[in-house]
Backbone and ligand atoms as CSV (ligand in chain L), in Angstrom:
chain,resi,resn,atom,element,x,y,z
A,1,MET,N,N,-6.690,9.482,-20.239
A,1,MET,CA,C,-7.052,8.821,-18.965
A,1,MET,C,C,-7.514,7.384,-19.244
A,2,THR,N,N,-6.928,6.472,-18.514
A,2,THR,CA,C,-7.309,5.071,-18.711
A,2,THR,C,C,-7.583,4.421,-17.365
A,3,VAL,N,N,-8.464,3.420,-17.384
A,3,VAL,CA,C,-8.723,2.668,-16.163
A,3,VAL,C,C,-7.524,1.774,-15.913
A,4,GLN,N,N,-6.987,1.877,-14.702
A,4,GLN,CA,C,-5.785,1.116,-14.324
A,4,GLN,C,C,-6.047,0.377,-13.026
A,5,ARG,N,N,-5.162,-0.559,-12.744
A,5,ARG,CA,C,-5.138,-1.192,-11.429
A,5,ARG,C,C,-3.824,-0.867,-10.747
A,6,THR,N,N,-3.868,-0.706,-9.437
A,6,THR,CA,C,-2.643,-0.537,-8.679
A,6,THR,C,C,-2.675,-1.440,-7.454
A,7,PHE,N,N,-1.499,-1.669,-6.877
A,7,PHE,CA,C,-1.392,-2.520,-5.695
A,7,PHE,C,C,-1.161,-1.644,-4.470
A,8,SER,N,N,-1.844,-1.999,-3.389
A,8,SER,CA,C,-1.801,-1.194,-2.162
A,8,SER,C,C,-1.607,-2.119,-0.959
A,9,ILE,N,N,-0.861,-1.635,0.029
A,9,ILE,CA,C,-0.767,-2.352,1.308
A,9,ILE,C,C,-1.106,-1.369,2.429
A,10,ILE,N,N,-2.044,-1.759,3.282
A,10,ILE,CA,C,-2.265,-1.023,4.530
A,10,ILE,C,C,-1.322,-1.680,5.543
A,11,LYS,N,N,-0.380,-0.897,6.048
A,11,LYS,CA,C,0.770,-1.433,6.789
A,11,LYS,C,C,0.464,-1.688,8.269
A,12,PRO,N,N,1.372,-2.406,8.954
A,12,PRO,CA,C,1.145,-2.791,10.357
A,12,PRO,C,C,0.817,-1.641,11.311
A,13,ASP,N,N,1.438,-0.471,11.137
A,13,ASP,CA,C,1.133,0.627,12.085
A,13,ASP,C,C,-0.333,1.026,11.990
A,14,ALA,N,N,-0.920,0.868,10.792
A,14,ALA,CA,C,-2.318,1.259,10.580
A,14,ALA,C,C,-3.292,0.144,11.004
A,15,THR,N,N,-2.977,-1.105,10.669
A,15,THR,CA,C,-3.898,-2.194,11.078
A,15,THR,C,C,-3.942,-2.290,12.605
A,16,LYS,N,N,-2.781,-2.057,13.230
A,16,LYS,CA,C,-2.676,-2.121,14.692
A,16,LYS,C,C,-3.576,-1.073,15.361
A,17,ARG,N,N,-3.708,0.089,14.707
A,17,ARG,CA,C,-4.517,1.180,15.277
A,17,ARG,C,C,-5.950,1.169,14.728
A,18,ASN,N,N,-6.338,0.052,14.065
A,18,ASN,CA,C,-7.716,-0.133,13.570
A,18,ASN,C,C,-8.124,0.945,12.565
A,19,LEU,N,N,-7.192,1.275,11.649
A,19,LEU,CA,C,-7.435,2.352,10.688
A,19,LEU,C,C,-7.779,1.860,9.278
A,20,THR,N,N,-8.007,0.547,9.121
A,20,THR,CA,C,-8.266,0.016,7.777
A,20,THR,C,C,-9.460,0.724,7.122
A,21,GLY,N,N,-10.560,0.850,7.857
A,21,GLY,CA,C,-11.759,1.476,7.288
A,21,GLY,C,C,-11.557,2.951,6.977
A,22,ALA,N,N,-10.861,3.656,7.857
A,22,ALA,CA,C,-10.622,5.094,7.646
A,22,ALA,C,C,-9.758,5.316,6.403
A,23,ILE,N,N,-8.778,4.454,6.204
A,23,ILE,CA,C,-7.909,4.570,5.019
A,23,ILE,C,C,-8.686,4.193,3.760
A,24,ASN,N,N,-9.462,3.107,3.840
A,24,ASN,CA,C,-10.268,2.719,2.674
A,24,ASN,C,C,-11.270,3.809,2.302
A,25,ALA,N,N,-11.793,4.515,3.295
A,25,ALA,CA,C,-12.740,5.603,3.000
A,25,ALA,C,C,-12.065,6.690,2.165
A,26,LYS,N,N,-10.802,6.999,2.478
A,26,LYS,CA,C,-10.076,8.011,1.683
A,26,LYS,C,C,-9.887,7.518,0.251
A,27,PHE,N,N,-9.555,6.230,0.105
A,27,PHE,CA,C,-9.375,5.684,-1.252
A,27,PHE,C,C,-10.693,5.784,-2.032
A,28,GLU,N,N,-11.777,5.356,-1.400
A,28,GLU,CA,C,-13.068,5.333,-2.101
A,28,GLU,C,C,-13.568,6.743,-2.402
A,29,GLU,N,N,-13.374,7.656,-1.468
A,29,GLU,CA,C,-13.805,9.050,-1.702
A,29,GLU,C,C,-13.052,9.659,-2.879
A,30,ALA,N,N,-11.823,9.216,-3.107
A,30,ALA,CA,C,-11.012,9.736,-4.220
A,30,ALA,C,C,-11.408,9.108,-5.553
A,31,GLY,N,N,-12.242,8.069,-5.509
A,31,GLY,CA,C,-12.682,7.436,-6.751
A,31,GLY,C,C,-12.004,6.110,-7.049
A,32,LEU,N,N,-11.259,5.596,-6.076
A,32,LEU,CA,C,-10.626,4.287,-6.269
A,32,LEU,C,C,-11.590,3.208,-5.787
A,33,ARG,N,N,-11.649,2.108,-6.532
A,33,ARG,CA,C,-12.537,0.992,-6.201
A,33,ARG,C,C,-11.677,-0.162,-5.678
A,34,ILE,N,N,-12.049,-0.731,-4.534
A,34,ILE,CA,C,-11.297,-1.865,-3.969
A,34,ILE,C,C,-11.824,-3.129,-4.634
A,35,VAL,N,N,-11.045,-3.681,-5.574
A,35,VAL,CA,C,-11.536,-4.819,-6.355
A,35,VAL,C,C,-10.971,-6.159,-5.855
A,36,ALA,N,N,-10.040,-6.086,-4.894
A,36,ALA,CA,C,-9.554,-7.284,-4.194
A,36,ALA,C,C,-8.926,-6.820,-2.886
A,37,GLN,N,N,-9.083,-7.627,-1.848
A,37,GLN,CA,C,-8.544,-7.220,-0.540
A,37,GLN,C,C,-8.417,-8.458,0.350
A,38,ARG,N,N,-7.304,-8.561,1.065
A,38,ARG,CA,C,-7.106,-9.694,1.986
A,38,ARG,C,C,-6.216,-9.246,3.136
A,39,ARG,N,N,-6.604,-9.628,4.351
A,39,ARG,CA,C,-5.774,-9.329,5.521
A,39,ARG,C,C,-4.887,-10.546,5.772
A,40,ILE,N,N,-3.584,-10.320,5.812
A,40,ILE,CA,C,-2.630,-11.420,5.973
A,40,ILE,C,C,-1.495,-11.004,6.913
A,41,HIS,N,N,-0.802,-12.006,7.409
A,41,HIS,CA,C,0.436,-11.726,8.140
A,41,HIS,C,C,1.571,-12.092,7.184
A,42,LEU,N,N,2.326,-11.108,6.729
A,42,LEU,CA,C,3.413,-11.368,5.774
A,42,LEU,C,C,4.480,-12.244,6.416
A,43,SER,N,N,4.966,-13.219,5.676
A,43,SER,CA,C,6.106,-14.000,6.158
A,43,SER,C,C,7.384,-13.197,5.897
A,44,ASP,N,N,8.445,-13.585,6.579
A,44,ASP,CA,C,9.745,-12.967,6.369
A,44,ASP,C,C,10.141,-13.062,4.884
A,45,GLU,N,N,9.895,-14.226,4.313
A,45,GLU,CA,C,10.238,-14.479,2.907
A,45,GLU,C,C,9.438,-13.565,1.968
A,46,GLN,N,N,8.139,-13.426,2.230
A,46,GLN,CA,C,7.292,-12.562,1.386
A,46,GLN,C,C,7.741,-11.100,1.466
A,47,ALA,N,N,8.025,-10.629,2.684
A,47,ALA,CA,C,8.422,-9.222,2.857
A,47,ALA,C,C,9.772,-8.970,2.194
A,48,LYS,N,N,10.707,-9.895,2.353
A,48,LYS,CA,C,12.041,-9.727,1.742
A,48,LYS,C,C,11.933,-9.680,0.226
A,49,LYS,N,N,11.113,-10.556,-0.327
A,49,LYS,CA,C,10.944,-10.601,-1.780
A,49,LYS,C,C,10.252,-9.324,-2.272
A,50,PHE,N,N,9.201,-8.913,-1.573
A,50,PHE,CA,C,8.452,-7.729,-1.997
A,50,PHE,C,C,9.349,-6.487,-2.046
A,51,TYR,N,N,10.217,-6.352,-1.047
A,51,TYR,CA,C,11.066,-5.151,-0.949
A,51,TYR,C,C,12.495,-5.403,-1.428
A,52,GLU,N,N,12.691,-6.426,-2.267
A,52,GLU,CA,C,14.072,-6.768,-2.642
A,52,GLU,C,C,14.785,-5.631,-3.391
A,53,VAL,N,N,14.038,-4.719,-4.041
A,53,VAL,CA,C,14.695,-3.571,-4.698
A,53,VAL,C,C,15.409,-2.678,-3.677
A,54,HIS,N,N,14.990,-2.779,-2.408
A,54,HIS,CA,C,15.617,-1.959,-1.359
A,54,HIS,C,C,16.651,-2.745,-0.539
A,55,ALA,N,N,17.021,-3.931,-1.009
A,55,ALA,CA,C,17.887,-4.831,-0.220
A,55,ALA,C,C,19.201,-4.200,0.206
A,56,GLU,N,N,19.720,-3.286,-0.597
A,56,GLU,CA,C,21.014,-2.664,-0.254
A,56,GLU,C,C,20.866,-1.412,0.606
A,57,ARG,N,N,19.617,-0.977,0.836
A,57,ARG,CA,C,19.396,0.249,1.610
A,57,ARG,C,C,19.596,-0.029,3.104
A,58,PRO,N,N,20.072,0.973,3.850
A,58,PRO,CA,C,20.350,0.741,5.282
A,58,PRO,C,C,19.101,0.386,6.097
A,59,PHE,N,N,17.917,0.770,5.595
A,59,PHE,CA,C,16.697,0.524,6.361
A,59,PHE,C,C,16.000,-0.788,6.001
A,60,TYR,N,N,16.614,-1.595,5.125
A,60,TYR,CA,C,15.958,-2.822,4.622
A,60,TYR,C,C,15.557,-3.782,5.754
A,61,GLY,N,N,16.484,-4.048,6.659
A,61,GLY,CA,C,16.210,-4.992,7.758
A,61,GLY,C,C,15.070,-4.503,8.636
A,62,GLU,N,N,15.124,-3.212,8.941
A,62,GLU,CA,C,14.087,-2.565,9.764
A,62,GLU,C,C,12.725,-2.609,9.049
A,63,LEU,N,N,12.766,-2.406,7.734
A,63,LEU,CA,C,11.543,-2.408,6.924
A,63,LEU,C,C,10.895,-3.798,6.927
A,64,VAL,N,N,11.710,-4.821,6.726
A,64,VAL,CA,C,11.191,-6.202,6.715
A,64,VAL,C,C,10.652,-6.572,8.099
A,65,GLU,N,N,11.359,-6.186,9.127
A,65,GLU,CA,C,10.924,-6.477,10.506
A,65,GLU,C,C,9.577,-5.801,10.793
A,66,PHE,N,N,9.460,-4.543,10.389
A,66,PHE,CA,C,8.206,-3.799,10.593
A,66,PHE,C,C,7.055,-4.433,9.816
A,67,MET,N,N,7.286,-4.766,8.559
A,67,MET,CA,C,6.197,-5.273,7.708
A,67,MET,C,C,5.697,-6.650,8.132
A,68,THR,N,N,6.515,-7.355,8.939
A,68,THR,CA,C,6.100,-8.684,9.418
A,68,THR,C,C,5.655,-8.639,10.884
A,69,SER,N,N,5.581,-7.439,11.464
A,69,SER,CA,C,5.330,-7.312,12.909
A,69,SER,C,C,3.867,-7.473,13.296
A,70,GLU,N,N,2.966,-7.177,12.393
A,70,GLU,CA,C,1.510,-7.197,12.643
A,70,GLU,C,C,0.871,-7.501,11.289
A,71,PRO,N,N,-0.432,-7.796,11.269
A,71,PRO,CA,C,-1.077,-8.033,9.967
A,71,PRO,C,C,-1.027,-6.810,9.048
A,72,VAL,N,N,-1.127,-7.099,7.753
A,72,VAL,CA,C,-1.273,-6.052,6.744
A,72,VAL,C,C,-2.535,-6.369,5.942
A,73,VAL,N,N,-3.011,-5.372,5.181
A,73,VAL,CA,C,-4.118,-5.611,4.254
A,73,VAL,C,C,-3.583,-5.360,2.853
A,74,VAL,N,N,-3.549,-6.413,2.042
A,74,VAL,CA,C,-3.095,-6.267,0.654
A,74,VAL,C,C,-4.332,-6.040,-0.215
A,75,GLN,N,N,-4.183,-5.144,-1.188
A,75,GLN,CA,C,-5.347,-4.713,-1.958
A,75,GLN,C,C,-5.011,-4.483,-3.426
A,76,VAL,N,N,-6.022,-4.637,-4.265
A,76,VAL,CA,C,-5.947,-4.148,-5.636
A,76,VAL,C,C,-6.996,-3.049,-5.762
A,77,LEU,N,N,-6.549,-1.890,-6.230
A,77,LEU,CA,C,-7.435,-0.743,-6.409
A,77,LEU,C,C,-7.549,-0.440,-7.894
A,78,GLU,N,N,-8.739,-0.057,-8.313
A,78,GLU,CA,C,-8.985,0.202,-9.732
A,78,GLU,C,C,-9.604,1.583,-9.902
A,79,GLY,N,N,-9.232,2.270,-10.959
A,79,GLY,CA,C,-9.831,3.576,-11.247
A,79,GLY,C,C,-9.087,4.273,-12.365
A,80,GLU,N,N,-9.585,5.442,-12.751
A,80,GLU,CA,C,-8.913,6.266,-13.761
A,80,GLU,C,C,-7.531,6.654,-13.243
A,81,ASP,N,N,-6.495,6.362,-13.983
A,81,ASP,CA,C,-5.120,6.688,-13.573
A,81,ASP,C,C,-4.852,6.289,-12.118
A,82,ALA,N,N,-5.200,5.058,-11.803
A,82,ALA,CA,C,-5.189,4.590,-10.406
A,82,ALA,C,C,-3.818,4.701,-9.742
A,83,VAL,N,N,-2.732,4.475,-10.490
A,83,VAL,CA,C,-1.397,4.515,-9.878
A,83,VAL,C,C,-1.119,5.920,-9.340
A,84,ALA,N,N,-1.309,6.930,-10.188
A,84,ALA,CA,C,-1.043,8.320,-9.783
A,84,ALA,C,C,-2.059,8.798,-8.753
A,85,LEU,N,N,-3.318,8.426,-8.940
A,85,LEU,CA,C,-4.365,8.863,-8.003
A,85,LEU,C,C,-4.112,8.303,-6.602
A,86,HIS,N,N,-3.762,7.015,-6.543
A,86,HIS,CA,C,-3.476,6.378,-5.254
A,86,HIS,C,C,-2.294,7.065,-4.572
A,87,ARG,N,N,-1.248,7.373,-5.339
A,87,ARG,CA,C,-0.060,8.016,-4.760
A,87,ARG,C,C,-0.395,9.417,-4.246
A,88,LYS,N,N,-1.313,10.088,-4.948
A,88,LYS,CA,C,-1.740,11.418,-4.499
A,88,LYS,C,C,-2.499,11.298,-3.165
A,89,VAL,N,N,-3.380,10.316,-3.070
A,89,VAL,CA,C,-4.175,10.144,-1.838
A,89,VAL,C,C,-3.277,9.700,-0.675
A,90,MET,N,N,-2.232,8.899,-0.977
A,90,MET,CA,C,-1.312,8.455,0.086
A,90,MET,C,C,-0.493,9.629,0.624
A,91,GLY,N,N,-0.034,10.518,-0.247
A,91,GLY,CA,C,0.845,11.605,0.166
A,91,GLY,C,C,2.302,11.175,0.134
A,92,ALA,N,N,3.196,12.127,0.415
A,92,ALA,CA,C,4.644,11.867,0.348
A,92,ALA,C,C,5.062,10.755,1.317
A,93,THR,N,N,6.129,10.008,0.939
A,93,THR,CA,C,6.638,8.897,1.774
A,93,THR,C,C,6.884,9.356,3.199
A,94,ASN,N,N,7.501,10.540,3.327
A,94,ASN,CA,C,7.757,11.114,4.648
A,94,ASN,C,C,6.525,11.927,5.080
A,95,PRO,N,N,5.832,11.519,6.135
A,95,PRO,CA,C,4.597,12.228,6.517
A,95,PRO,C,C,4.807,13.717,6.803
A,96,ALA,N,N,6.042,14.092,7.180
A,96,ALA,CA,C,6.329,15.511,7.448
A,96,ALA,C,C,6.204,16.348,6.174
A,97,GLU,N,N,6.330,15.673,5.016
A,97,GLU,CA,C,6.252,16.377,3.726
A,97,GLU,C,C,4.921,16.142,3.003
A,98,ALA,N,N,4.025,15.393,3.632
A,98,ALA,CA,C,2.763,15.022,2.961
A,98,ALA,C,C,1.752,16.166,3.002
A,99,ASP,N,N,0.957,16.281,1.937
A,99,ASP,CA,C,-0.069,17.329,1.861
A,99,ASP,C,C,-1.212,17.052,2.839
A,100,ALA,N,N,-1.892,18.116,3.232
A,100,ALA,CA,C,-3.052,18.013,4.130
A,100,ALA,C,C,-4.107,17.098,3.520
A,101,GLY,N,N,-4.706,16.296,4.367
A,101,GLY,CA,C,-5.801,15.429,3.922
A,101,GLY,C,C,-5.364,14.092,3.360
A,102,THR,N,N,-4.040,13.913,3.154
A,102,THR,CA,C,-3.573,12.638,2.624
A,102,THR,C,C,-3.510,11.600,3.754
A,103,VAL,N,N,-3.456,10.331,3.362
A,103,VAL,CA,C,-3.389,9.240,4.347
A,103,VAL,C,C,-2.183,9.423,5.256
A,104,ARG,N,N,-1.023,9.704,4.648
A,104,ARG,CA,C,0.201,9.782,5.466
A,104,ARG,C,C,0.221,11.016,6.361
A,105,LYS,N,N,-0.341,12.129,5.879
A,105,LYS,CA,C,-0.394,13.320,6.728
A,105,LYS,C,C,-1.275,13.047,7.946
A,106,ASP,N,N,-2.406,12.377,7.706
A,106,ASP,CA,C,-3.373,12.178,8.788
A,106,ASP,C,C,-3.017,11.019,9.715
A,107,PHE,N,N,-2.344,9.972,9.172
A,107,PHE,CA,C,-2.185,8.754,9.964
A,107,PHE,C,C,-0.756,8.260,10.176
A,108,ALA,N,N,0.178,8.579,9.274
A,108,ALA,CA,C,1.512,7.970,9.367
A,108,ALA,C,C,2.262,8.456,10.607
A,109,LEU,N,N,3.116,7.575,11.135
A,109,LEU,CA,C,3.866,7.879,12.351
A,109,LEU,C,C,5.275,8.372,12.046
A,110,SER,N,N,5.831,7.893,10.926
A,110,SER,CA,C,7.213,8.227,10.562
A,110,SER,C,C,7.445,7.793,9.114
A,111,ILE,N,N,8.634,8.058,8.596
A,111,ILE,CA,C,8.949,7.650,7.210
A,111,ILE,C,C,8.908,6.124,7.065
A,112,GLY,N,N,9.253,5.409,8.103
A,112,GLY,CA,C,9.205,3.943,8.062
A,112,GLY,C,C,7.802,3.429,8.326
A,113,GLU,N,N,7.187,3.902,9.394
A,113,GLU,CA,C,5.825,3.467,9.759
A,113,GLU,C,C,4.843,4.441,9.117
A,114,ASN,N,N,4.737,4.304,7.783
A,114,ASN,CA,C,4.005,5.321,7.021
A,114,ASN,C,C,2.666,4.828,6.474
A,115,SER,N,N,2.090,3.850,7.153
A,115,SER,CA,C,0.673,3.438,7.014
A,115,SER,C,C,0.267,2.745,5.716
A,116,VAL,N,N,0.858,3.141,4.585
A,116,VAL,CA,C,0.436,2.562,3.302
A,116,VAL,C,C,1.604,2.429,2.324
A,117,HIS,N,N,1.460,1.460,1.451
A,117,HIS,CA,C,2.366,1.324,0.302
A,117,HIS,C,C,1.525,1.411,-0.955
A,118,GLY,N,N,2.084,1.990,-2.008
A,118,GLY,CA,C,1.420,1.979,-3.309
A,118,GLY,C,C,2.432,1.792,-4.418
A,119,SER,N,N,2.036,1.097,-5.464
A,119,SER,CA,C,2.932,0.877,-6.609
A,119,SER,C,C,3.345,2.213,-7.223
A,120,ASP,N,N,4.576,2.249,-7.784
A,120,ASP,CA,C,5.064,3.503,-8.370
A,120,ASP,C,C,4.901,3.571,-9.887
A,121,SER,N,N,4.406,2.499,-10.510
A,121,SER,CA,C,4.158,2.506,-11.959
A,121,SER,C,C,3.180,1.377,-12.279
A,122,ALA,N,N,2.565,1.457,-13.444
A,122,ALA,CA,C,1.629,0.399,-13.862
A,122,ALA,C,C,2.366,-0.937,-14.011
A,123,GLU,N,N,3.620,-0.863,-14.484
A,123,GLU,CA,C,4.410,-2.088,-14.666
A,123,GLU,C,C,4.659,-2.757,-13.318
A,124,ASN,N,N,5.098,-1.965,-12.336
A,124,ASN,CA,C,5.340,-2.539,-11.009
A,124,ASN,C,C,4.041,-2.976,-10.340
A,125,ALA,N,N,2.948,-2.281,-10.630
A,125,ALA,CA,C,1.653,-2.688,-10.070
A,125,ALA,C,C,1.321,-4.115,-10.508
A,126,ALA,N,N,1.516,-4.411,-11.778
A,126,ALA,CA,C,1.203,-5.753,-12.289
A,126,ALA,C,C,2.080,-6.802,-11.603
A,127,ILE,N,N,3.351,-6.480,-11.389
A,127,ILE,CA,C,4.278,-7.415,-10.730
A,127,ILE,C,C,3.864,-7.625,-9.280
A,128,GLU,N,N,3.534,-6.538,-8.591
A,128,GLU,CA,C,3.180,-6.622,-7.166
A,128,GLU,C,C,1.836,-7.325,-6.973
A,129,ILE,N,N,0.864,-7.015,-7.824
A,129,ILE,CA,C,-0.449,-7.678,-7.730
A,129,ILE,C,C,-0.273,-9.189,-7.855
A,130,ALA,N,N,0.543,-9.606,-8.812
A,130,ALA,CA,C,0.730,-11.042,-9.073
A,130,ALA,C,C,1.397,-11.777,-7.900
A,131,GLN,N,N,2.065,-11.027,-7.020
A,131,GLN,CA,C,2.688,-11.669,-5.839
A,131,GLN,C,C,1.649,-12.068,-4.798
A,132,PHE,N,N,0.453,-11.481,-4.880
A,132,PHE,CA,C,-0.555,-11.727,-3.838
A,132,PHE,C,C,-1.920,-12.176,-4.339
A,133,PHE,N,N,-2.227,-11.937,-5.607
A,133,PHE,CA,C,-3.567,-12.266,-6.105
A,133,PHE,C,C,-3.490,-12.973,-7.455
A,134,THR,N,N,-4.408,-13.930,-7.645
A,134,THR,CA,C,-4.605,-14.505,-8.975
A,134,THR,C,C,-5.721,-13.703,-9.646
A,135,GLU,N,N,-5.780,-13.770,-10.944
A,135,GLU,CA,C,-6.747,-12.942,-11.698
A,135,GLU,C,C,-8.189,-13.216,-11.255
A,136,ASP,N,N,-8.500,-14.457,-10.914
A,136,ASP,CA,C,-9.888,-14.777,-10.525
A,136,ASP,C,C,-10.247,-14.234,-9.130
A,137,GLN,N,N,-9.271,-13.771,-8.387
A,137,GLN,CA,C,-9.539,-13.186,-7.060
A,137,GLN,C,C,-9.792,-11.680,-7.146
A,138,ILE,N,N,-9.649,-11.119,-8.349
A,138,ILE,CA,C,-9.853,-9.677,-8.553
A,138,ILE,C,C,-11.188,-9.497,-9.265
A,139,VAL,N,N,-12.112,-8.825,-8.578
A,139,VAL,CA,C,-13.466,-8.709,-9.125
A,139,VAL,C,C,-13.795,-7.234,-9.320
A,140,GLY,N,N,-13.720,-6.785,-10.560
A,140,GLY,CA,C,-13.924,-5.371,-10.862
A,140,GLY,C,C,-15.378,-5.049,-11.181
L,1,LIG,P1,P,6.997,2.095,0.608
L,1,LIG,O1,O,6.173,2.896,-0.334
L,1,LIG,O2,O,6.367,0.885,1.175
L,1,LIG,O3,O,8.343,1.662,-0.133
L,1,LIG,C1,C,9.562,1.466,0.553
L,1,LIG,C2,C,9.456,1.788,1.986
L,1,LIG,O4,O,10.679,1.948,2.667
L,1,LIG,C3,C,8.769,3.124,2.164
L,1,LIG,O5,O,7.411,3.031,1.815
L,1,LIG,C4,C,9.068,3.447,3.602
L,1,LIG,O6,O,8.144,2.865,4.494
L,1,LIG,C5,C,10.410,2.761,3.790
L,1,LIG,N1,N,11.453,3.767,3.914
L,1,LIG,C6,C,11.841,4.651,3.001
L,1,LIG,N2,N,12.831,5.416,3.490
L,1,LIG,C7,C,13.064,5.003,4.752
L,1,LIG,C8,C,13.949,5.404,5.762
L,1,LIG,N3,N,14.818,6.415,5.571
L,1,LIG,N4,N,13.909,4.751,6.934
L,1,LIG,C9,C,13.035,3.722,7.131
L,1,LIG,N5,N,12.151,3.290,6.177
L,1,LIG,C10,C,12.175,3.938,5.014
């Protein structure tokens, strides 16, 4: 077990419904520490770049449109095995398949409007964090 950092986004469907605090409470109760956080409105360019691995997927346009529709909260979370722990707390991408008590089971509206994003590996976490935060903005 090692202390890791992961990147998290509280998505537009959740910020719109004023769920930032409720979602952060689940992260903190699980043992994740919010070591950086900023509420921003993603530009079209930022959203396209962030999700460029999905550029060929049929839902890419819809995904970019959704992610730029309302503010998001970008975050760096720190904790023991933070990448896996965060993904466990988020639950499955599709809320219909998410376990009880997870963020997506409790709050997500659909597979697209699924309330949160989390990095899928430590390597991708470092890449995603660097798109939104400089090292001096992360206070552990
Ligand atoms: P996220 O973890 O942010 O990474 C990619 C996102 O694409 C995913 O969460 C979903 O919100 C979205 N996504 C995945 N599959 C679909 C789909 N079939 N239709 C719409 N959006 C999707």
